[in-house]
Every structure is written in structure tokens, then in C-alpha cells.
N, C-alpha and C positions, 0 to 999 in steps of 0.2 A: 657738444650740445646740438649742433645742427643735425647730426645723425639721429639724435633722440627725438628732435622736434618733427623731423620728416616722417618718422615711423608712425603708421596709422594704427589706431587701437583695434585690437581684434574684436570682432563681433561674436557675441555669445549665441550659440545655437540653442534656441528654445525647443526646437523640434528635432529630435535625433531619429535617424533612420534605424528602425529595428528590423533585423533580418528575421522574417517569419518563416517557420518551416512549411514546406510545400509538399503536397502529395505528388510524387513523381510517377508512380504507377499504381494500378489497382489490379486485383485478381478478378478476371471477368466472370467466370462461371459462378463462384460463391456469391459475388455481389449481385448477379442477376437473380439468383435464387432468393437472396435477402430482399431485393426489391419486389419480387413476386409475393413475398409475405406481406409487404406494405400494401400492394395492390389488392390482395385478398381482404385486408382490413378495411380499405377504402370502399370496396364493393359491399362489404358487410354493412357499413354505414349507410350506403345508398339503399339497400333493401330494407334495413331496419326503419328507415324514414318513411317507407311506403305504407306502414301500418299493418293491420291484421287482415287485409284483403288477400284473397288467394290469387296466385299466379297460375294462369291456365295455359298449357301448351298441348294442343290437340286434346287428347283424353286424359292427360296427366295434370293433376291439380295439386299444388303445394303452396303453403302460406309463405309470405315474405319473411316472417320471423324465422321459419325453418331454414330458408335459404341463407339468411344472415348468420345463423348459428353454424351451419355446415361450412360456410366460408371462413369462419373463425377457426374451425378445425383444419381446414386446408392451409390456413396460415401457420398452424402448429406444425404440420408436416413439412412445410417449406422452412420453418425455423429449425427443425431438427436436421434437415438435409444440408443447409448451408454451412453449419459448423462442421458436420461430418465430412463434407467434400473438401473444405478448407484444410482440415487436419490430415486427410488422406493424401492430398496433393502438396502438403507442407507449404501452404500459402497463407497461413494465418497472419493477420496484421492488425494494427491498432485501428486503421481505417475501417476494416471489416467489422470490428467489435462495436465501434461507434455507430456505423450504419445499421447493424443488427438491432441495437437498442432503440434507435429512432423508429425503425419499422415496428418493433415490438410495442412501442408506445401507442401506435395507431391500432395495431391488430389486437393487442391484449390489454390495452388500457382504455382508449377512447371508444373503440367499437363495442366491446361488451357492456361498457357503462351506458352508451347511447341505446343499445338494444334493451338493456334492463329498464331504462327510463321510459322509452316508448311503449314497451310491452306492459309495464305495470300501470302507466297512465291510461292506456286503453281499457284495461280490465277494471281499474278503479272507477273510471268514468261510467262504465256500465253498472257496476255494483252500487255506487253511491249516487246514482242519478236522483236529483232533487234534494239531496242533502249537502247544501253548500258548505257548511262549516266542516263537516267530516271530510268532504272532498278537498277542501283547502289544506286541512291538516295532513291528509294522506299524500297530497302532492308535495308538500314541503318535506315530508318524511322520505319520499321517493327521491327527491332531488338531493337530500342529504346523503342517502346511500350511494347514489350514482356519483356524486361529486367526491365523496370520500374514497370510493373505489379508484377513480381515475387519478386522484392525487397520490394515493398510496402506490399505485402502479408506477407513476413517474418517479417518485422517491426511491422505490425499489430498484428500478433500472439505473438511476443515477448512482446509487450506492454500489450496484454491481459493477458499473464501469470503473469506479474508483478502486474497488477491492479485487477486481478480476486479475487473475494470473494466467499466462499462456501455457503454463505447465499442465499436462494432461492429468497428472495425479491430483491436482487441486480441484478438479471438476467432478469429484465423487459425491459431494454434498453441497447443498445450497443453504445459505444463511437466510432463513425466511422462506415463505411459500413462493415458488417461482410464478412469475406473471402468466405464462401459458396455462399452468394448472389452475390458477385463479379464474382466468377467462373461461377455461373448460367447465368450471362449476356452473357459471351462469348460462353458458351455451347449452350444456347438457340438461339443465333443469328446464329450459324453454323447449328443447327438443322432446323431453319427456312429457311436458304438458301438451304439446301439439300432437304427439303420438297418441296420447290418451283421448284427446278430443276426436281424432279420426276413428280410433278403435271403438270407444264406448259411445260416442255420439254426444253432442253438446247438450242434449236434453236429459241425459241419464243422471240419476241421483248419485251414482258412484262417481261420475265425472265431476259433479258439482262439489263433492267433498274433496276430490283431488285438486280441483281448481282453487278452492278456498285455502287448502294447505299450501299450495305453491305461491299464491298471491301474497299471503301474509307471512310466509316463512322466507321468501326470497330477499326482501330488503334486510332482514336481520342476518341472513346468511352472507349476503354481500358485504355488510359492515364487518362481520367476523373475519371473512377471508381477506378483506382489505387490511385489517390490523395484523393478520398473520403474514402478509407480504412484507411489512416493515419490521416484523419481529426478528429475533435472533434464534428462533426455533430451527433446528436442523432438519432438513428434508433430503432424502437420498436422490441422487441423479439416477433415474430408472435405467437409462440406456447404458451408462458407464458402469453401474454397479451390478445389474442383473442380466445384461445381454452380452457381456464381454467376458472372455476367458472361461475357464471351466468352473462350473457351479454345482452345488449339491443337487440331489434329486428333488428336494423340497421346492426349489425354484421352478422346476418343470411342472410340479403339481399345481403351483400357484397359477402359472400360465394356463394350464389345462382347465383350472377352475374358472378363470376369467372367460375363456372361450365357451365353457359350459354355461356360464351365466348369460352370455350373449345369446346362445342358442335357446335357453329356457325363457328368458325375460324379454328378448328383443334387443336390438342395438341401442335404441334410445334409453331404455331403462337401465341397461348395463352401463352405459356411459355415465349416467347420473350417479349410479351407485359407486362406480370406480373413482370418479373425480371428487365427489363429496367425501367418500371414504379416505382418499389420499389426503385431502385437505385437513380433515379432522384427525387423521392418524398422528400427525406431528404434534398437535395440541394434546391429544390423549397421552402420547409417549412422554411429552414434557411434564404433564401433570403427574404421571406415575413416578418419574424420576424425582420430582420435587417432594412428593410424599415419602419416598424412600430415603431421601438424604438425611433427615433428622434421626431416623432409626439407626442408620449406619454410623452417624457421628457419635451417638450415645453408646453404641456397642464398642467402638474403638477406644473410648475413654478408659484409663486405668482405674481399677477399683480402689477406693480410699481405704487406707490401712487404719485399723482400730487402735486407739491409744492403749498402751499396756502399762502406763504409770511408771515407766523407767525400768520395768522388769525385762531381763534378757529373753530374747526369743529363742525357742527351741527348734 
């Protein structure tokens, strides 16, 4: 009894120490390229915030919106290089994938949405000057488009992190529109507008029609590509599918056609056509397969036999 009485009751540990996984090492070069992607996105935010005024450097004049759009494209180049460098050096890691998605949120989610918001607000403020009700409605519509775009980009990248596999063969297709391609649609459309403004002149009647088309079509297009990002429509990985291994001659002709389009229409117009065409191609392909599915299903059904009233068939 004395031994039992002197024994102290054990205290319950309400807080248990949980051993958390630690990042012991990182691959330096791919991580630096990934961070460069995030820096480009941050710089695009800075230039998009400066409005529609031109930036003058000696005799060179360019608008802040153009610089912001080009910085988004530089972020795309860095985004392509970091994964390629990591796979070539066999240094892919979960840390690199998470870092890449965080930088992509800035460069291909927040930066294009903020650029879209400022660009359309500036143009609508000029167009609807003195029309307070229409300006309020247009502002809400623009905020809806930009907010939906950045929200869908975040959801798209979070889903990609969960479903991503490190196997190279699993990177031949994307489930949903990739966020760099969605950001390229907005950036290329703004580049196309700024190029037409410089080429045709802001007082031209042709430019007035192009400006009207871009201003009123861009919010609808941004909502559409935002929904395509979170969809399950398959999009090809252009680098892994068309620029690796041996390909038929038709692929070379397509590449030559793209370069010919750049030479004929200019870089800005060609970028707009390529990115908008790529974003809409998945939707068109999906609609075509949906319309063909019922026909195929009815064609495969066996034909019903006619009743012969119990007579033997010959």
C-alpha cells in the first residue's frame, strides 16, 4: 500500500510534439529561375498600376500597360525554363513544384487580373464620362471579370498541385486551360490594342472600332477563359507534345505558318491570334466531341429484330 500511495499520478500531455518535415536542401538554379518568374509578375503589377501614361526613355516611348504585358510574357519564359532545367538536371522536387505554383499565382493570376482591371477602368472612364449609372455598372462588371479570373487561377493551380505527378509522360496534356495561356490571352489582347493605337493613331475611325471591340469583348473573354481554367477540358502541352521527339511534316508546317503570321501581321497581332485561338480550340474540340457522341452511341446499338409470330427463320 505504501508503494502505491507514494507513486505520483502521471500527467497527461495535452500538447504532443509533432515532428514536422523540414526542407533539408533546395536546387538553386531552378529555384532562382522560378523566383525570377515571381519578380516579373510583381514588376508587371507595378507598371500596370501607373496607368495609361507613356514611359519615355530618350526617344523611345512605350505605355506602362505594354511594359506590364511584356513582363507577363517574360514570366512565361521563366516558367518554361525552370521546369526544363529541373528535369534536365534531375533535380525535380516537391518544394520546386510548390514554389512554382506560388510564383504562377502572382505572374499569371494576380498580375493579368490587375492589368485587366486598370486597363478597362481607364478606358471606361473616358468612354462613359458623365454617365454615372452606366459607369457604376461597368465598374462592377469589370471587377467581376477580374475577381473571377484571379479566383479561378488560384483554384486551377491548387488543383494542379494535388493532381500533379513527377512522371514526364503525365505532362503531355493539361486538365483545363493552363494559367500561363490564360494570362497570355489578356496580355496579348492589350498588346494588340496598344500596337493598333500607335500604328493607326488614337483619332482614327478604324482604331475607334478596334478599341470598342477590345473594351467590350475583353471582360466576356476573361470570364470565359477563367471558367476554362477550372474545367476538365483537355489542352495539349505544346513543348512536350510538339517540340520533342520526331514529328510529322505537318507540325513543321504549323510552326512555319505561325512565323509567317508574325511576319505578316506583326508580333502583337500574331500573339493575340495564337493565344485566343489556343484557348478557344479546346472548347471547340470539346463541343465537337460532345455532338459526335450521341451519333456514335446510336450507331453502335444493335438493330431490333422484327417479330415473326413464332415462324422459323430461314
